[in-house]
C-alpha positions as CSV (number, residue, x, y, z in Angstrom):
1,M,-72.8,57.6,-88.0
2,A,-76.0,56.0,-88.2
3,E,-77.6,54.3,-85.2
4,P,-77.6,50.7,-84.1
5,R,-79.9,49.0,-84.9
6,P,-82.1,47.3,-81.8
7,R,-80.9,43.8,-80.9
8,R,-84.4,41.3,-80.9
9,T,-85.0,38.0,-80.0
10,H,-87.7,35.7,-78.8
11,A,-88.9,32.7,-77.7
12,R,-92.1,30.5,-78.2
13,A,-92.3,28.3,-75.7
14,F,-93.4,28.2,-71.5
15,E,-92.6,26.0,-68.9
16,P,-95.0,25.0,-66.3
17,T,-94.0,26.4,-63.0
18,R,-93.9,24.9,-59.9
19,A,-97.7,26.7,-58.8
20,L,-99.0,24.9,-61.6
21,G,-97.6,21.4,-59.9
22,R,-98.8,21.8,-56.8
23,A,-102.4,22.9,-58.0
24,V,-102.6,19.8,-60.0
25,F,-100.9,17.4,-57.5
26,I,-103.6,19.3,-54.6
27,A,-106.9,18.7,-57.2
28,G,-105.6,15.3,-58.0
29,V,-104.8,13.7,-54.1
30,L,-108.7,15.4,-53.1
31,V,-110.5,13.5,-56.5
32,F,-108.3,10.4,-55.4
33,V,-108.9,10.7,-51.8
34,A,-112.5,11.0,-52.7
35,V,-113.4,8.2,-54.4
36,L,-111.2,6.3,-52.2
37,I,-112.9,6.5,-49.2
38,G,-116.2,7.8,-50.8
39,R,-116.0,11.8,-49.4
40,F,-117.4,13.3,-52.2
41,D,-117.4,16.3,-50.0
42,L,-113.8,16.5,-50.7
43,V,-114.2,16.6,-54.9
44,V,-116.0,20.6,-53.7
45,L,-112.8,21.3,-52.1
46,A,-111.0,20.3,-55.1
47,T,-113.1,22.0,-57.5
48,P,-111.7,25.7,-57.7
49,F,-108.2,24.2,-57.8
50,A,-109.4,22.1,-60.9
51,V,-111.6,25.0,-62.4
52,G,-109.1,28.1,-61.5
53,T,-105.8,25.9,-63.3
54,A,-107.9,25.5,-66.7
55,L,-109.0,28.7,-66.6
56,S,-106.0,30.7,-66.3
57,L,-104.2,28.0,-68.7
58,V,-106.9,28.7,-71.4
59,R,-105.9,32.2,-71.1
60,R,-102.0,31.2,-71.7
61,P,-100.2,33.3,-74.7
62,G,-98.6,31.9,-77.4
63,R,-95.4,33.5,-77.8
64,A,-93.2,34.8,-74.9
65,P,-92.2,38.3,-74.9
66,T,-90.1,40.3,-77.2
67,M,-87.0,42.6,-76.6
68,E,-84.9,45.3,-77.9
69,V,-82.3,47.2,-76.5
70,T,-81.6,50.6,-77.6
71,T,-79.2,53.8,-76.4
72,A,-79.8,57.5,-77.2
73,E,-76.3,57.8,-78.8
74,P,-74.4,55.6,-80.5
75,F,-71.4,57.1,-78.8
76,V,-70.3,58.4,-75.8
77,V,-67.4,60.0,-74.4
78,E,-65.9,58.8,-71.0
79,G,-67.1,60.1,-67.9
80,A,-70.5,61.1,-70.6
81,D,-74.4,60.1,-69.1
82,L,-75.7,56.9,-70.7
83,D,-79.3,56.6,-71.3
84,V,-80.3,52.9,-72.0
85,N,-83.9,52.0,-73.0
86,V,-84.6,47.7,-72.6
87,G,-88.5,47.7,-75.1
88,V,-90.1,44.7,-73.6
89,G,-93.1,43.8,-76.1
90,N,-96.2,41.4,-75.8
91,P,-97.1,40.2,-79.4
92,N,-100.2,38.2,-78.0
93,P,-104.1,39.2,-77.9
94,G,-103.6,38.6,-73.9
95,G,-101.4,39.8,-71.1
96,F,-98.5,38.9,-69.3
97,D,-98.6,38.7,-65.3
98,L,-95.5,40.4,-65.6
99,V,-92.0,40.3,-67.2
100,V,-88.7,40.0,-65.1
101,V,-85.5,41.4,-66.7
102,R,-82.2,41.3,-65.6
103,L,-79.4,43.3,-67.0
104,A,-75.8,42.1,-67.2
105,V,-73.5,45.4,-67.3
106,P,-69.3,45.8,-67.6
107,R,-67.1,46.8,-65.5
108,W,-66.6,50.1,-66.5
109,V,-70.6,51.2,-66.9
110,R,-72.4,52.2,-64.0
111,L,-76.4,52.5,-64.1
112,E,-78.8,52.8,-61.5
113,H,-79.9,49.8,-60.0
114,S,-78.3,47.3,-62.2
115,D,-77.3,44.9,-58.8
116,R,-81.3,43.7,-58.9
117,P,-83.6,42.3,-61.8
118,Y,-86.2,44.6,-63.4
119,V,-90.1,44.0,-63.3
120,V,-92.0,45.5,-65.9
121,D,-96.2,44.8,-66.9
122,V,-96.4,44.8,-70.4
123,D,-100.6,45.2,-72.0
124,P,-101.3,42.9,-75.2
125,G,-99.9,44.3,-78.1
126,T,-97.8,47.1,-76.9
127,I,-93.8,47.7,-75.9
128,A,-93.2,48.7,-72.6
129,G,-89.9,50.5,-71.9
130,I,-87.5,50.5,-68.9
131,D,-85.2,53.5,-69.1
132,L,-81.8,53.2,-67.2
133,H,-79.5,55.9,-66.8
134,G,-76.2,56.3,-65.7
135,R,-72.2,56.5,-66.6
136,V,-69.5,55.4,-68.9
137,L,-66.6,55.6,-66.9
138,R,-63.7,54.3,-69.3
139,W,-62.5,54.9,-72.7
140,G,-62.8,51.5,-75.3
141,R,-65.3,49.0,-76.7
142,H,-67.9,47.8,-74.2
143,L,-70.9,44.9,-74.2
144,L,-73.8,45.6,-72.5
145,G,-75.8,42.8,-72.1
146,P,-76.9,40.0,-72.5
147,V,-80.7,41.3,-71.4
148,T,-82.7,38.0,-70.2
149,A,-86.5,38.4,-69.7
150,H,-88.6,36.0,-68.6
151,G,-92.3,36.3,-69.0
152,F,-95.0,34.8,-66.0
153,A,-98.2,34.4,-67.6
154,A,-101.9,32.2,-66.2
155,D,-101.6,34.0,-63.4
156,G,-98.1,32.7,-62.2
157,L,-98.5,28.8,-63.5
158,L,-96.1,29.7,-66.5
159,I,-93.1,30.9,-67.3
160,S,-91.3,31.7,-70.5
161,R,-87.9,30.2,-71.3
162,S,-85.7,32.4,-70.6
163,V,-85.8,35.0,-73.8
164,Q,-81.7,37.0,-74.6
165,A,-81.5,39.6,-76.2
166,P,-77.2,39.9,-77.5
167,A,-75.3,42.4,-75.8
168,L,-74.8,45.6,-77.3
169,P,-71.7,46.9,-78.3
170,I,-71.0,50.7,-76.6
171,K,-67.8,52.8,-78.1
172,A,-66.6,55.0,-75.2
173,Y,-64.5,57.8,-77.0
174,P,-61.3,58.9,-74.6
175,A,-62.0,62.4,-73.1
176,I,-59.9,64.5,-74.5
177,E,-56.7,66.0,-72.5
178,H,-56.7,69.4,-74.3
179,F,-53.2,70.3,-75.8
180,D,-51.8,73.4,-76.9
181,A,-48.6,73.8,-78.9
182,D,-46.6,76.7,-80.7
183,E,-47.0,77.1,-84.0
184,A,-43.2,75.9,-84.5
185,M,-42.4,73.0,-86.7
186,P,-39.3,71.1,-87.8
187,R,-40.4,71.0,-91.5
188,A,-43.9,71.7,-93.0
189,A,-43.6,70.4,-96.2
190,G,-47.2,70.4,-97.8
191,H,-48.7,72.9,-99.7
192,V,-51.4,75.0,-97.7
193,G,-51.6,75.3,-94.2
194,G,-51.5,77.3,-90.9
195,H,-47.3,77.0,-90.5
196,R,-44.6,79.2,-91.4
197,S,-42.1,77.3,-94.2
198,R,-38.6,78.3,-95.3
199,R,-40.2,78.4,-99.0
200,P,-41.4,81.6,-100.3
201,G,-44.8,82.1,-101.7
202,E,-48.2,83.2,-100.9
203,G,-48.3,83.9,-97.0
204,G,-48.8,86.2,-94.1
205,E,-44.9,86.2,-92.7
206,L,-42.7,88.6,-94.0
207,A,-39.4,87.2,-95.5
208,G,-37.8,90.7,-96.7
209,V,-38.1,93.1,-99.6
210,R,-36.2,92.6,-103.1
211,R,-36.4,93.7,-106.5
212,F,-39.4,93.8,-109.0
213,G,-39.2,90.7,-111.1
214,S,-41.2,89.1,-113.8
215,G,-44.3,87.6,-112.6
216,D,-44.8,90.0,-109.5
217,R,-48.1,91.3,-108.4
218,L,-48.1,95.1,-108.0
219,R,-49.9,94.7,-104.8
220,R,-46.6,93.2,-103.6
221,I,-44.6,96.9,-104.4
222,D,-43.1,98.4,-101.9
223,W,-43.0,102.0,-102.6
224,R,-41.4,103.4,-100.0
225,V,-38.0,101.3,-100.7
226,S,-38.7,102.2,-104.6
227,L,-39.1,105.6,-104.0
228,R,-36.0,105.6,-102.4
229,T,-34.0,103.6,-104.3
230,R,-35.4,104.4,-107.8
231,E,-36.2,100.8,-108.8
232,L,-39.4,99.1,-108.5
233,H,-39.1,96.9,-105.1
234,V,-41.6,94.1,-103.7
235,V,-42.4,92.3,-100.6
236,S,-41.6,88.5,-100.4
237,T,-43.5,86.4,-98.3
238,L,-43.1,82.8,-96.8
239,S,-45.9,80.7,-98.1
240,D,-48.0,78.6,-95.2
241,R,-47.8,75.0,-94.8
242,D,-49.2,71.9,-93.3
243,A,-47.1,69.8,-91.2
244,E,-47.5,65.9,-91.2
245,V,-47.3,65.2,-87.5
246,V,-47.0,61.2,-86.6
247,V,-48.6,60.1,-82.7
248,L,-46.5,56.6,-82.5
249,L,-48.0,54.5,-79.2
250,D,-46.1,53.1,-77.2
251,A,-48.1,49.5,-76.1
252,L,-45.7,47.3,-74.5
253,H,-46.2,47.5,-71.0
254,E,-49.8,48.3,-69.1
255,A,-48.4,50.0,-65.5
256,G,-50.8,51.2,-63.0
257,R,-54.4,50.3,-62.3
258,S,-56.7,52.5,-63.9
259,G,-59.9,53.7,-62.0
260,G,-61.6,55.2,-65.2
261,I,-62.4,59.4,-65.5
262,D,-62.2,59.8,-62.1
263,G,-59.8,57.6,-60.3
264,R,-55.9,57.4,-61.3
265,A,-55.1,57.1,-64.5
266,S,-52.7,54.0,-65.7
267,V,-50.6,54.4,-68.5
268,L,-52.7,53.2,-71.6
269,D,-55.2,55.8,-70.3
270,T,-52.9,58.4,-70.0
271,T,-51.3,57.7,-73.2
272,V,-54.6,57.3,-75.4
273,R,-56.0,60.5,-73.8
274,A,-52.7,62.1,-74.6
275,A,-53.2,61.4,-78.2
276,A,-56.5,62.1,-78.8
277,G,-55.5,65.7,-77.3
278,I,-52.6,65.9,-79.7
279,A,-54.7,64.5,-82.3
280,E,-57.6,66.9,-82.2
281,H,-55.2,70.0,-81.9
282,Y,-52.9,69.8,-85.3
283,L,-56.4,68.2,-86.9
284,R,-58.1,71.6,-86.0
285,R,-55.0,73.2,-87.6
286,G,-55.5,71.9,-91.3
287,D,-52.8,69.4,-90.5
288,R,-52.3,65.7,-91.6
289,V,-51.8,63.0,-88.6
290,A,-51.0,60.0,-88.5
291,L,-51.0,57.3,-85.8
292,L,-48.7,54.4,-85.2
293,Q,-48.7,51.3,-82.2
294,Y,-45.7,49.7,-81.0
295,G,-46.2,47.0,-79.7
296,G,-47.0,43.2,-79.8
297,Q,-49.4,43.9,-83.0
298,I,-48.0,46.5,-85.1
299,R,-51.3,49.2,-86.4
300,Q,-50.5,51.7,-88.3
301,L,-53.9,54.8,-89.7
302,R,-52.5,56.6,-92.4
303,A,-52.0,60.2,-92.2
304,A,-55.0,62.7,-93.4
305,S,-57.1,65.6,-92.2
306,G,-60.5,66.5,-91.7
307,R,-62.7,66.2,-89.0
308,R,-63.8,62.9,-90.4
309,H,-60.2,61.8,-90.4
310,Y,-60.7,62.9,-86.2
311,M,-63.5,60.4,-85.9
312,T,-61.1,57.6,-87.6
313,T,-58.8,58.9,-85.3
314,L,-60.9,58.0,-82.1
315,E,-62.2,55.3,-83.4
316,W,-58.7,53.6,-84.3
317,L,-57.5,54.6,-80.3
318,L,-60.6,52.0,-79.2
319,D,-58.4,49.2,-79.8
320,I,-55.3,49.9,-78.3
321,A,-54.4,47.2,-75.9
322,P,-51.2,46.5,-74.5
323,A,-49.0,43.7,-75.3
324,Q,-48.7,40.3,-74.0
325,V,-45.9,38.4,-72.4
326,A,-45.2,36.2,-75.5
327,D,-45.5,39.0,-77.7
328,E,-42.4,40.1,-79.6
329,P,-42.5,43.3,-81.8
330,P,-41.4,42.5,-85.5
331,P,-38.3,43.9,-86.1
332,S,-38.1,43.9,-89.8
333,V,-41.5,44.9,-89.5
334,F,-41.1,48.2,-87.6
335,G,-38.7,50.7,-88.6
336,P,-37.9,54.4,-89.6
337,H,-39.5,53.1,-92.8
338,M,-42.5,53.8,-91.6
339,V,-42.6,57.3,-91.1
340,Q,-41.7,60.2,-93.8
341,H,-38.9,62.2,-93.4
342,N,-40.1,65.9,-93.1
343,A,-42.5,64.4,-89.9
344,L,-42.6,65.5,-86.7
345,V,-42.8,62.3,-84.7
346,M,-44.2,62.8,-81.2
347,V,-43.5,59.6,-79.2
348,L,-45.8,58.9,-76.2
349,T,-44.2,56.3,-73.9
350,P,-43.8,55.5,-70.4
351,L,-40.1,54.1,-71.0
352,L,-40.4,50.5,-69.2
353,D,-38.8,48.6,-71.8
354,P,-35.2,48.5,-73.2
355,R,-37.1,47.9,-76.5
356,S,-38.8,51.5,-76.6
357,A,-35.8,53.1,-75.7
358,A,-33.8,51.0,-78.6
359,M,-36.8,52.2,-81.3
360,L,-36.4,56.0,-80.3
361,A,-32.6,55.8,-80.8
362,N,-33.5,54.0,-84.3
363,L,-35.6,56.8,-85.5
364,A,-33.3,59.6,-84.4
365,R,-30.7,58.1,-85.9
366,A,-32.5,58.0,-89.3
367,G,-32.9,61.4,-89.0
368,R,-36.4,61.8,-88.1
369,F,-37.5,64.4,-85.9
370,V,-38.6,62.5,-82.9
371,V,-40.3,63.8,-79.4
372,A,-40.2,61.6,-76.2
373,V,-43.3,61.8,-74.4
374,D,-43.1,60.0,-70.9
375,T,-46.8,58.6,-69.9
376,L,-45.1,57.4,-66.1
377,T,-47.2,60.2,-64.8
378,A,-48.0,57.2,-61.8
379,P,-46.4,58.7,-58.2
380,S,-43.2,57.1,-57.2
381,G,-44.5,55.3,-54.5
382,A,-47.4,53.9,-56.1
383,L,-44.8,51.9,-58.2
384,R,-42.7,50.7,-55.6
385,G,-42.3,46.8,-54.3
386,T,-43.5,45.3,-51.4
387,G,-41.3,43.4,-48.9
388,P,-37.8,44.6,-47.1
389,W,-35.9,44.9,-49.9
390,G,-39.3,46.9,-52.2
391,H,-37.2,50.0,-52.0
392,V,-33.8,49.3,-53.0
393,A,-35.1,47.9,-55.7
394,H,-37.4,50.6,-57.0
395,R,-34.3,52.8,-56.5
396,L,-32.3,51.2,-58.6
397,W,-35.0,50.7,-61.2
398,A,-35.6,54.4,-61.3
399,L,-31.9,54.9,-61.3
400,E,-31.9,53.1,-64.8
401,R,-34.5,54.9,-65.7
402,D,-33.1,57.9,-65.2
403,S,-30.0,56.4,-67.2
404,V,-32.1,55.6,-70.5
405,I,-33.6,58.9,-70.6
406,G,-30.2,60.2,-70.3
407,Q,-28.7,58.5,-73.0
408,L,-31.4,59.3,-75.4
409,R,-31.2,63.0,-74.7
410,E,-27.2,62.1,-75.7
411,H,-28.9,61.0,-79.0
412,G,-30.5,63.9,-80.1
413,V,-34.2,62.8,-78.4
414,P,-35.7,65.6,-76.4
415,V,-37.6,63.7,-73.0
416,V,-40.4,65.8,-71.6
417,P,-43.3,64.4,-69.1
418,W,-47.1,64.5,-70.3
419,G,-48.3,67.6,-68.8
420,G,-51.0,68.6,-71.1
421,A,-51.7,72.2,-72.3
422,G,-48.5,73.5,-73.6
423,S,-46.1,71.4,-72.2
424,L,-44.6,70.5,-74.9
425,D,-44.2,74.0,-76.2
426,E,-40.6,74.5,-75.5
427,I,-39.3,71.0,-76.7
428,L,-40.9,71.7,-80.1
429,R,-39.3,75.0,-79.9
430,G,-36.1,73.3,-79.7
431,V,-36.7,70.4,-82.1
432,T,-37.8,73.4,-84.7
433,R,-34.3,75.3,-84.0
434,V,-32.4,72.0,-84.5
435,A,-34.3,71.1,-87.9
436,L,-33.0,74.9,-89.2
437,S,-29.7,74.2,-87.9
438,R,-29.4,71.0,-90.1
439,T,-30.9,73.1,-93.1
440,V,-28.6,75.7,-93.1
441,T,-25.6,73.0,-92.5
442,K,-26.7,71.5,-96.1
């Protein structure tokens, strides 16, 4: 990705400060009193104020300082270090007394001493840089800025109008929760890949020994069986195929309070980080990965593979946001028709809404291979209500949620809590056994 261009802006006008008003006022009062009462010695006292002010104004700059804001990298990963440079330039032949810079910092960005303004001295015709170091604490799109600067000149008698650089967008990709899964897939239907299919072809998985036929390669001949049976036999293998994985993110609700990369994760944090880890795992193995968002806004990223698609996936995840209260997922738009019949659908959901359970059941009834990954990882005490009946309400809610999970399992939808690497192995093997049993039955 190309590095973002620096944002520049400048102003041309200067305004007088209170110091200029005081200097002019004192010189004028002394001259007026000298003329009024005939004390011309007061003119001698007024002369330094008048001459000093005049000399300072003669050396006044014609243009305000320029500004540019850049980052060392076009994107970062949440929790990583962030280096920001604020460049303050002086386009005048004369210098400024000083330039005061103030930077607005978003909530999830921490920079050193960002709670106070910065003062920098800029020589004529040069650019002085302010290097800021910090961290990005949470994934998403953040706006660093705006950056505001004021230049003081003419010995503090003039101040430039506010020079403002627009906010600089910073992309923070989610930290990957490393995910590892077994090789088993319900249906591997592509042409090439790293999964064993049920179709004979070129591959490394042994399917059996059969008689030699037209088109068989000589290097496939099994000489032991051929010598024993007095007929040529060849070793047959199963072809290696890729698979399509659909990661469906339930964004109907957000639960819990996010503490960033160093604190407690909210439901949306867990969902986005788990989706990034699952996508990275399957894309690294050559599979095709598609993403779907289920919420007030239906968003879809078509299936593809490769490193480029992984970066596109991370970019797509940055725009995940919980649905608003009035948003309703359009039922006519979202449905099983959006998912390939042979794809493995991994639904990341907190199961906080009956619509989420209905969506899972609808996919299962349509014959899709669905795995529900529970992203509600907050401790039970964190979700308990306040008041004398808070524990009772929480208990009733927990019982109702357990009942929904049980009904989903009766419909053939396995539900497993997200636990990082290896937490889905057993469930995926079970889905694969179900897929094979369906094939045998047919």
